[in-house]
C-alpha positions as CSV (number, residue, x, y, z in Angstrom):
1,M,-16.6,13.9,-2.4
2,I,-13.5,16.1,-3.4
3,A,-13.8,19.9,-1.7
4,T,-13.4,22.6,-4.5
5,P,-11.5,25.5,-3.4
6,S,-12.6,28.5,-5.0
7,R,-11.3,30.3,-8.2
8,G,-8.9,32.5,-5.5
9,R,-8.0,28.9,-3.8
10,L,-6.8,27.7,-7.2
11,A,-5.2,30.1,-7.8
12,R,-3.1,30.5,-4.9
13,F,-2.6,26.3,-4.7
14,A,-2.1,25.1,-7.9
15,P,1.5,26.8,-8.6
16,R,2.3,24.3,-5.2
17,A,1.9,21.8,-7.5
18,A,2.9,22.6,-10.9
19,S,6.3,23.9,-9.7
20,L,6.7,20.4,-7.9
21,F,5.4,18.5,-11.2
22,V,8.4,20.8,-12.7
23,S,11.1,19.9,-10.9
24,A,10.1,16.1,-10.4
25,A,10.0,16.0,-14.0
26,I,13.0,17.7,-14.2
27,A,14.9,15.1,-12.2
28,L,13.1,12.5,-15.1
29,A,14.2,14.1,-18.0
30,G,17.4,14.4,-17.0
31,A,18.7,11.6,-14.6
32,E,19.4,8.1,-15.5
33,T,17.8,4.5,-14.0
34,A,19.9,2.2,-12.1
35,A,19.3,-1.1,-13.6
36,A,17.3,-3.4,-11.7
37,G,19.5,-6.2,-11.4
38,P,18.1,-9.6,-9.7
39,A,15.6,-9.6,-7.7
40,S,16.7,-10.1,-3.7
41,E,15.0,-9.0,-0.7
42,C,17.1,-6.2,-0.6
43,D,18.6,-3.8,-2.1
44,A,22.7,-4.5,-2.6
45,R,23.4,-0.6,-1.8
46,A,21.5,-1.7,1.6
47,D,23.6,-1.6,4.7
48,A,21.9,-2.6,8.4
49,H,20.4,1.0,8.4
50,G,19.2,0.9,4.4
51,V,19.9,3.3,1.8
52,R,20.8,6.4,3.2
53,L,19.6,9.6,1.0
54,A,21.4,13.0,0.7
55,Q,21.5,14.4,3.8
56,P,20.3,18.0,5.1
57,G,22.6,20.7,3.6
58,E,24.0,18.5,0.6
59,P,23.6,19.8,-3.0
60,E,20.9,17.0,-4.1
61,W,18.8,19.1,-2.4
62,K,16.8,22.1,-4.6
63,P,14.6,24.8,-3.3
64,E,11.4,24.7,-4.2
65,I,9.8,28.2,-4.8
66,F,5.6,28.3,-5.8
67,P,4.9,31.2,-8.1
68,N,2.4,33.2,-7.1
69,I,3.4,32.9,-3.0
70,D,5.9,35.5,-2.1
71,R,6.9,34.8,1.1
72,H,8.7,31.6,0.9
73,T,9.9,29.0,4.5
74,R,13.1,29.5,5.6
75,Y,15.2,26.3,5.9
76,E,18.6,26.2,7.4
77,R,21.3,23.1,7.8
78,V,21.8,22.4,11.7
79,L,23.6,19.9,13.4
80,I,21.1,17.9,16.3
81,T,21.6,15.3,19.0
82,I,18.3,12.9,18.6
83,P,17.3,11.3,21.9
84,G,17.8,8.0,21.7
85,G,19.8,7.7,18.6
86,S,23.4,8.2,18.1
87,S,26.0,10.1,20.3
88,Q,26.6,11.9,17.1
89,S,25.4,15.2,15.6
90,T,23.2,14.7,13.2
91,P,22.4,17.2,10.2
92,A,18.7,18.3,9.9
93,Y,16.6,21.0,7.9
94,H,15.3,23.3,10.6
95,A,11.9,24.8,8.9
96,R,10.0,28.0,10.2
97,A,6.9,29.3,7.8
98,D,5.5,33.1,8.6
99,C,2.6,33.3,6.6
100,S,4.8,31.5,3.9
101,A,5.1,28.6,1.8
102,S,8.0,26.7,-0.5
103,G,9.8,23.0,-0.1
104,L,13.1,21.5,-0.7
105,L,13.2,18.5,-3.5
106,L,15.5,15.5,-3.7
107,P,15.4,13.4,-7.3
108,L,15.3,9.8,-6.3
109,P,15.9,8.3,-9.9
110,D,17.1,4.8,-8.7
111,I,15.3,3.7,-5.5
112,D,13.2,0.3,-6.3
113,L,10.3,0.1,-3.9
114,E,10.0,-4.0,-4.3
115,R,13.6,-4.1,-2.8
116,T,13.6,-1.3,-0.3
117,P,9.9,-0.3,-0.1
118,V,10.0,1.3,3.4
119,L,10.8,5.3,4.0
120,S,12.7,6.4,7.0
121,W,12.9,9.7,8.7
122,S,13.2,11.8,11.7
123,W,11.2,14.9,12.4
124,K,10.1,16.9,15.3
125,I,7.3,19.6,15.5
126,V,8.4,23.1,17.1
127,R,5.1,25.0,16.2
128,A,2.0,23.8,14.4
129,P,-0.2,26.5,12.2
130,G,-3.4,27.3,13.6
131,G,-6.8,26.9,11.5
132,P,-9.8,25.3,10.0
133,D,-10.1,21.7,8.7
134,E,-6.6,20.8,7.1
135,R,-8.6,18.5,4.5
136,S,-9.9,21.9,3.4
137,A,-8.3,24.3,0.9
138,A,-8.7,27.1,3.9
139,G,-6.6,25.0,6.2
140,D,-3.8,23.0,3.9
141,D,-1.3,23.9,6.0
142,F,1.5,22.0,8.1
143,A,4.0,22.1,10.5
144,A,5.6,18.6,8.2
145,R,5.0,17.4,5.4
146,V,7.0,14.7,3.7
147,Y,6.3,14.0,-0.6
148,V,7.1,10.8,-2.2
149,L,6.1,11.6,-6.0
150,F,5.5,8.7,-8.7
151,R,5.8,8.4,-12.5
152,F,2.8,8.9,-14.2
153,D,0.7,5.3,-14.3
154,K,-1.0,5.3,-17.7
155,E,-2.3,1.5,-17.4
156,A,-3.6,3.1,-14.1
157,A,-5.2,6.4,-14.9
158,S,-8.7,7.1,-14.9
159,A,-9.7,9.5,-17.8
160,P,-9.9,12.7,-15.9
161,A,-6.3,11.8,-14.7
162,W,-5.2,11.1,-18.5
163,V,-6.5,14.5,-18.9
164,A,-5.1,16.4,-16.6
165,H,-1.7,14.8,-16.9
166,G,-1.8,15.9,-20.9
167,L,-2.9,19.0,-20.2
168,L,0.7,19.3,-17.7
169,S,2.7,17.0,-19.9
170,R,2.1,20.4,-22.8
171,L,2.5,23.0,-20.6
172,L,5.8,21.8,-19.1
173,R,6.8,20.3,-22.5
174,R,8.1,16.8,-21.2
175,P,6.4,14.0,-19.3
176,A,4.9,15.1,-16.1
177,P,4.6,12.8,-12.7
178,G,1.8,10.7,-12.1
179,V,0.6,10.2,-7.8
180,T,1.9,11.6,-5.0
181,L,1.7,10.5,-1.6
182,N,1.8,13.1,1.1
183,Y,2.8,12.2,4.7
184,V,2.1,14.7,7.3
185,W,2.3,15.9,10.6
186,T,-1.4,17.5,11.7
187,R,-2.9,19.6,14.0
188,R,-6.9,17.9,14.8
189,I,-6.7,14.9,12.1
190,A,-6.9,11.3,13.5
191,E,-3.3,9.4,12.6
192,G,-4.3,6.7,10.2
193,E,-6.4,8.9,8.4
194,T,-6.0,9.9,4.5
195,W,-7.9,12.1,1.8
196,R,-7.7,13.8,-1.4
197,N,-5.6,17.1,-1.4
198,P,-8.4,19.5,-1.6
199,S,-6.4,21.9,-4.3
200,V,-4.6,18.5,-6.3
201,A,-7.0,15.4,-7.0
202,S,-3.7,13.4,-7.7
203,T,-2.2,14.2,-4.1
204,R,-3.2,11.4,-1.5
205,M,-2.7,13.0,2.2
206,L,-1.8,10.4,5.1
207,A,-1.9,11.4,8.8
208,I,0.9,10.1,10.2
209,R,1.1,12.3,13.5
210,S,-1.1,14.5,15.3
211,E,-1.4,16.7,17.7
212,A,-4.7,15.9,18.9
213,D,-3.7,12.1,19.1
214,A,-0.6,13.3,21.5
215,S,-2.4,15.7,23.5
216,A,-4.2,12.4,24.5
217,R,-1.8,11.3,26.1
218,G,-1.0,13.1,29.0
219,P,1.3,15.8,29.4
220,G,4.8,13.7,30.3
221,E,4.5,12.5,26.8
222,E,3.7,15.5,24.5
223,A,5.8,14.2,21.0
224,G,9.5,15.4,20.7
225,W,11.7,13.9,18.2
226,V,10.3,11.1,16.1
227,R,11.3,8.4,13.7
228,E,9.1,7.2,11.5
229,R,8.4,4.0,9.1
230,V,6.2,4.2,6.5
231,D,5.9,1.3,3.6
232,V,5.6,3.4,0.6
233,R,4.6,0.3,-1.7
234,A,2.1,-0.6,0.5
235,D,0.8,2.7,0.8
236,Y,0.6,3.3,-2.9
237,L,-1.1,-0.2,-3.2
238,R,-3.7,0.6,-0.9
239,L,-5.1,3.9,-2.1
240,M,-4.2,3.4,-5.9
241,G,-6.5,0.1,-5.8
242,G,-3.7,-2.2,-6.1
243,S,-2.2,-1.0,-8.8
244,E,2.1,-1.2,-8.9
245,P,3.9,2.5,-8.5
246,K,5.8,2.8,-11.6
247,G,8.4,4.4,-10.0
248,V,9.4,7.1,-7.3
249,L,10.7,10.5,-9.0
250,A,11.1,12.2,-6.1
251,L,10.8,12.7,-2.1
252,A,10.3,16.5,-0.9
253,I,9.7,18.3,2.5
254,M,7.6,21.4,3.6
255,T,6.8,23.4,6.2
256,D,3.7,25.7,5.3
257,S,1.8,28.2,6.6
258,D,0.3,30.7,3.9
259,A,-3.2,29.6,3.8
260,V,-3.8,30.2,7.3
261,C,-1.2,33.0,8.0
262,D,0.1,31.6,10.9
263,T,3.8,30.5,11.9
264,A,4.9,26.6,11.8
265,E,8.1,25.1,12.8
266,A,9.8,21.9,12.3
267,L,12.7,19.7,11.8
268,F,14.0,17.0,9.4
269,A,16.5,14.5,9.4
270,D,18.1,11.3,8.0
271,F,16.3,10.1,5.2
272,R,16.2,6.7,4.3
273,F,14.4,3.5,2.1
274,E,15.1,0.3,3.9
275,C,13.6,-3.3,3.7
276,S,10.6,-4.7,4.2
277,P,10.7,-5.6,8.3
């Protein structure tokens, strides 16, 4: 059963979803989808390293400020060298949240998940926030989140989802997005676990990295920079009962600590969509 936050919790958390929905809907209304072209094993734009997305600091990334949350996460573009990667400096976002929450959003109007279904990026946790179970509304803070937002799937949506989508679309005065996948680096939840977000039912949470699992590896193996590869299309199919995604709207990142009022800090770099392995 989905945990139901109190009215006070809803007042704080609902604006996060609404704000992400607003920006994604703007991206949907303002961007033209590229022609799909003939089917192939990989997107024609993809080189050996995949389709490289806008890098940290480039103007395509837009700030996400949530209503009713006064303190905002600070995002700074920095140049880093990732161990085991290229010797050249790589641009990254250094995010720090102090009892705060806000994000960055990158519209993606022309990603074809049949051609490039795998999203990859590098990230590093500097400090994770404390707090209760991250699957609860009171503990819904993470040092690092990566969101993939999708178009609303009219054919697969349940009746409650239709109602929620209709209300949000009327609020926005434009079509609202649908499902969101939220890949997170957790404090205690085991890698591989999934759950519905306690405040936004259309968001599916996926724990792909865990401090608890890292601690079990021993003091000489604690996580530093990690390169992730997630099959977005496969995750969508698995979590949404086999229905195909209707298209990607946007990518977003966030470091937040407003629920538990603690400090969280992380770095994000080098986002790409790649062909299947």
